[in-house]
N, C-alpha and C positions, 0 to 999 in steps of 0.2 A: 212321453208327452201331455197324452190326451190325458193321464190318469192325473197327471201334477196341475194339471191346468181346472180336471173337473170335484179336486180336494173345496174348494171358495165353497163350491156350491152344497156338497156334501157339511162341512161344516155351517152353511147357514142355515139349512133343512132339520139338523143334528141341536142347535143350539131353540132356536127354536118348539121344536121336540118337547127341552128339556126344559123351556120356561113354560111352557105348561106344566110339565110338570110339578119343581118345586120354582117358581121364579124367584127368590127370596135367594136364594143356593145359586142360582144360576146366574143373576149379575153380578154376588159377589164375587163372583168367578172368573166372566167375562174383564170384569174390571182387571182382573189379573195379568188377565191374555196375553196383553202387548207387553207384559214385561220378563213372560213365561215363554212365548213365540220371542225372542230376540235374544234369550237364552238358551233357545234351543237351535237357534240359524248357529249362536255363537261356536256351540258345541259341534255341529255340522260344518261347522267351515272351516275350522281348526284342524279335526280329521282327516276332510278332500285334501287338502293345503293345494288349492288351483293355484297359486301362484309358480310351483315347481310343473305345476302337471303347464301348465302355459308355454315355460322355457323349455319343454324336452320336446312339447308336437314344435317350438319355433326351430329347434336345433336341429332335428329328425326335418325337418321339410328345410331347410338351407341342406342339406347332407344330398337329398333326393331333387333341385332345383341344380346342386351345386356336378351329382353325374351325371342329370340329364342332359345339360348342356355344358361337358366337360370342354369342347372343342374351343368355343367361343371363351369359357372361363382362360382359359391357355391362349390364345392367339390375345386377350383383351388383357390381359400382365396382373389378372387378379386371388391370381392362387394362393397368395399368402392372405390379403386382408379378407380369403375368407374363411383359413383357418383357422385367425387370428378372431372372429366373428364366431365360430364352431365355438372353439378355446371361451368367450366368457361366457357362453352360452350355458358350458356344461359342467366351469370350473367349481367347485365345491366352496362354498365360506371359510373365510379366516374360525378358528380356532373360537375364537370369543367371539361372535359375528354370527354364528350355528351354536354357541352356546346364549348367550343373549336371546335367539328367536326359540330357544325348546321353553329359556324362563318362562319368557313372557306370554309362547302359545299355552306354555302347560300351567301359568297362573290363570288366565283369561280359559282357560277349562275350566279350571279351579273354580272359578267365583262366580261362573256358568250355570254350572252345578249346583252349587251353595244355594245360587239363589231360584234355581227349580225347588230345592226341598224347600223352602221359606216359603215357598207360593203355597207349594203343599198342604204347607204348617199353618200357614193361615187359613187357608181355605178349611182345615178340621177345627180350628178356630169358631172358625163362623158356622159355622153345622151341629158345635157344638149350646156354643147363644141361641141358632135357631132352633133346636132340639128343648132349650132350656125353657127357652119363652113360650114351648107351646107353635109355632108355627112351622115348622115342618115335619117330620119321621123323625127316622132313621133310615128308612127305604128312599123313600124320596131325595132324603137328604142324599144318600149315596148315591141318588142317582145322579143327581142333576149333578153334583161331586164328581163323580167318574166320566160320565162325559162330555162336560166341560172342558175335564183338562186335556183327555185322547182327543179331542175336536179342535183341541190348540193344538196340539203335538202335530196332529196333521195340517194345520194352519201355519206353522212354524215351518216343517219340513218342504213344503211348498214354496211359502219363501228362499227358503237359501236354496234351494237349486234347481227354482226356475229364473236363476239369473239372468239365463243363456237367450230364454226365452226367442224373444227377439231375432236374434241373429241364427235359433233355426227353423225359424217364418219364413225367412228374407229366405235362406239354403233353401228349402223346401220351392217358395216361389220359383228361382229363381231353375234351378232343377230338374221343374215342371215344364216352366219355360221354354227350356232348353228339348222336350222330349217329346213339345207337342207341337215344337215345330215342322214347317217342312220342309227337308235339302231343300239347297239346289241343287244338286248332284246325285240324280234318282241312276244306276244303269240301266235296268228293267223299264225304264220308257224310253221309248223312239226319239225323243223329244229335240229340239237343237238345230242348228246349224248344218244342212248339207253338201259339201262342194258342189262346184253344178261340171266342175272337170272332174271326168270320172278318172284322168290321171295324176293327179293331182298329189301330191307328197305327202297323204293325210299321215300325220301320228310319227313321219319324222323332226327330228331334232337337231338345231344347229347352232355353232356358238363360234363366235366371231371376233376376238383379239380382244376378250373378258378381259378387264381391268378391276379388282377388286380387295378394296382393306378395310377394315375394321374401323366405327369411328375413333375410338379408344386406342387405337393405336396405329397413325397413319403414316408412320415411315419403318412401318414390316409391310410388304403388299406380300396378300395369298394369293390372288389371282396373275398374274406375268403373262399375256396376253395368251391366253388361254384358246385355244381353240381345234375344235375338234365335231365329229356329224353320225349320228347314230341313227338308223332305219326303224323307221316301223316294225314291231314285233324281235328288236332287238333285246 
């Protein structure tokens, strides 16, 4: 993430240097940078396939939560609903829809790739005109052309791959907030309330006539008058 956030800074620094080398050529390439960056972003998004990855992550989370709370799921009677949800998330698309998706993705990728070559060809055309008019030479024009081109590629990669940067910042903030907080339970500290009566039943647990049912299934009684006592140390 740090390298992605540093790419705009490197883009500004490189373009400033190139403007000093050959400002006419650099300005011509900078004018086409948004188009080139958009084409690069389309290609990266078409290859990564973020939608499929999100569905895979969601289905994996459903399985993890279901296994962790299997007793609650069984008591709530929502096994079929979870199975149906997992099936919806993991089922493959129909053949015609999959073919249409592949055709659309291939067309977008090909169009974006073609736009890149048109931008490069236009840059060489402008460089030739500037050399013919005497405003630049081959070395300066080539430096400005290639430098601006690679700067545009880096900016496009930063734009395409940092869409979830906000979510990453929130997650990092929450994680460090949990790590930095002081726990209310610390077995190494002798703090807390100490019973005055030395004969008090410290650590004993006693349940008497406990009644319990899940709110989703009030007709199924889980605990029916549970009564038991455990001594400290058992």
